[in-house]
N, C-alpha and C positions, 0 to 999 in steps of 0.2 A: 707368274705375276711380274710385270715390269716395274721399274723403279718409280715411275710417275704414278702408276695405279696404287702402289703401296703407300706413297706419300699422301695421296688423296684420301685413302682409307684411314690413315693415322690422323689426318687433319679433321676428318669427319668425327672420329672417335673423340678427339680432343674437344671439338665444339659441343658434342653431345654431353660429354662429361662436365664441361663448364656450365652448360645450360641446366643440367641436373643439380649441380652444386648451388647455382643461383636460386633454383626453385626451393631446395632444401633450406637454404639460408633465409629465404623470404618467409617460408612457413614457420621456421623457428622464431623469427622476429615477431610474427603475428601471434604465435602462442605466448611468447613472453609478454607482449602488450596486453593480451587478454588476461593473463595471469595477474598483471598489475591492476587491471580494471576490476577483477573479482575481489582482490584485496581491498581496493578502495571502496567497493560496495559494502564489504563487511565492516569497514571502519568509517562509514560515511558520517556517523554522528560525531565522532571525536576527531576525525582526520588522521592522517599518518605521515610521519616524517620520512624523509628519504632513507635514512639509516634503518628505520623499522621495516620499510619495504624491501631493502637490500637483504636484511636478515631473514625475513619471511620467505623470500623467493630464492635466495642463494645466488642471485645475479651479481655480477661485478658492478661496483658503484657507478662507473662511467656508463655502462650499458643501461642500467636502470634510469639514470638521469637523462640519457639521450632519448629513451622511450617515453619518459614522462614529459619531456619537452615537446615531443611530437604530439602526445595526447593533449597537452595544453593548447598547442597551436590549432588542433582540430576541435577544441572545446569539449573533449571527452574527459578532461581532468582540469582542475584548477588548484592553484596554490595560494594560501593566505599570505599576503605580503608581509605580515608581522610575525605570525606564528610559524610560518614556513610549512604548514601541514597541507598535504594534498587531500582533495576530495573529488568525487565524481563531478564532471562539468555538466553544463546545461544540455549538450547534445546527448550525453549518455543517459541523463535522467529522462529526456524526451523519448529516447528509444525504449527505455524500460516501461514508461507509461503507455506507449503505443502498443507494445507487445501484450502487456497486462490487460488492457481494455479490449483487445481483440481475441484473447484466449477463450476458447469455447466454454471452459469451465466457469468463467465469469458470468456468461449469459445463463448458464445452467442454474447457478446458485443465487443470482442477483435477487430474485423475488424473496427467497428465504432470508437473505442477508438484510434486506430492507425491513422485513417483518420482525426479525430478531432485534434490530436496532431500534425500531419503533416501540416494541413491547418492553424491552429492557431499559431503553434510554441510553445505553452505552455504545461504545465503538465496537464494531464487528470486523474481524480480519479474515481474509481468505489466504490460506497458506498452502504452498506445495513444496515438495522435496526437490532439491537440485544437488545431486551428489551427496556430500556430507553436510549440506546446508539446507536451509529453507529460503524461499523467496515469497514475499508478500505480493499477491497479484491484485488485490483490491481491498479497499477499506470503506466501510459504510458507517457514517457517524450518526449516533443517536442524539436525542434532544437534551440529554442531561447537560447542564451548563459547563461542568468541569470535564473536559475531554482529555483523552490519553492519546498522545501522538508519538509514542516510543517507537513505533514501526510505521514506515511509509511504503506505499506501493513501489515495487522495484528493489526494495532493500533486502539484503541477504543476512541471515543469522545462522549461527551454528545449530545443528539439529539438537533438540532437547533443551535449549535455553529458554525459548518462549513456550507458551501453552500449546500453540498449534504444532510446533516441532516436537514437543514432548508427546503429544497425542499420536503423531505419526510414528515416533520411535516405539511406542507401546504396541504397534502392530508388527514389529520386527522380531526376529528370533534373537535370543540372548547372544548367540555367536556374532550375529551381524552388529549388534549394539557394541559389543566389546571391540570388534574390528574398527568400527568408526571411532570409538573413543581412543584407541591406541594410535590411529592415524593422526588424530587431532588433539592429542593429549596436552600439548603446549597451549593450544587455544582454549581448551576446557579449563586448564589451570588458571589462565588469565581471567576466566569468568568465575573462578572460585568453585568450580564444579568437579568434585571427585567422582570416580567411577561408582563408589558405594552410594554416594548421594544421588547420582543419576539413576542407577538401577532401583533404588528405593522409591524414587518418584515414579518410575515406570511401572513398578509393581502395584503401586497405589492406583495409578491410572487404569491398569488392566482390571483391577477389582471393581472400580467404580464405573468404568465405561467412559470416563472423561479425565482429562489431565488438569492439574492445578499448578499454578505458580504463585508465589508470594514474594515480592521484592527481589526477584531473580535478575531481571534486566535493569530495572530502575527501582530504587528504594521508594516505597510509597505507592507502588503500582502492582496490582495483582491481576490474574487472568484465569480463564477456564477455556479449555479447548477440546474438540472432539473430532476424530478422523472419520472419513467416509469414503467409500469406493467410487471411482469414476467409471463411466460406461466403457471407456477404452482400456480398462485394466489397472491404471495407476490409482493412487490415493491422494486425497487432499484433506485439509482440515479447516474448520471454522473455529474462531476463538473470540471470546469477549476480553476486553481490557478496560480496567477502571481503577480509580484510586483505591488503595487498600481499605480505607475506612468505609468505603461503600461496598467493597467486595469481601465481606466477612465470610466465615466458613459456611454459615447457613445459606447465604445468598449464592455462594459458589455451587453448593449442592443443587439449589433450585435452578440456576442457569445451566448447569450440567445436564439436568433432566430435560430442560427445554430444548437444548441443543440436540440431544438424542432423539427427541420426539419429532422435531422439525426436519432433521436430516433423514429421518425414516420415511419422509414423504417424497423424497427425491426419486 
């Protein structure tokens, strides 16, 4: 091999290496941005400070700030001018709504959700699992004048915190439940959820065939949820949400039975 050929080969290797490095860096930035978006979705209700996002992600503060600025510019995030808390921006919410409305499972259960909302008068939620979290795909409002809006379409919550997520966890093995809890122990602690409390609620759900929550997400709000299999192998859950004074133990049992009966028709 002559000297010129060798130099050309080394130059090509350098260019290839540089291109690969750029691709890797680009993918890494994208993953970090998506990580921030997921956290904002989890904390949409209260918002998140920059320091909280840095702590949760392990990113360097300048890196997190730079990514958040980019998300703001693209309207995927917004920051409150006074409280300095970040939330999902308009474009992110529009994407979530678009995906949810087009999901096949929404079309599948829409008739049942409308019927349940009409019969009960309460709000009905469609919940699916997304990793260690759940996401609300659709919400059907009943005619009762006092409505519950603790969960909105596109919003993510930790598995087991809401009635739908608790119903989904009740279908899992004990080992899987422990693994999820251990991975997200800090987040469960923030919600006041110990492993013993979670497993106790899951055991009750397994015995009854439906899950119950009372004042778990929001004080004064209770819910009932039931999981069901989807045609393509995954599982989803439907849940009721209402003010606790309306959702007493007897009514939770009644709605749990109604959920089981209606989901059995799918």
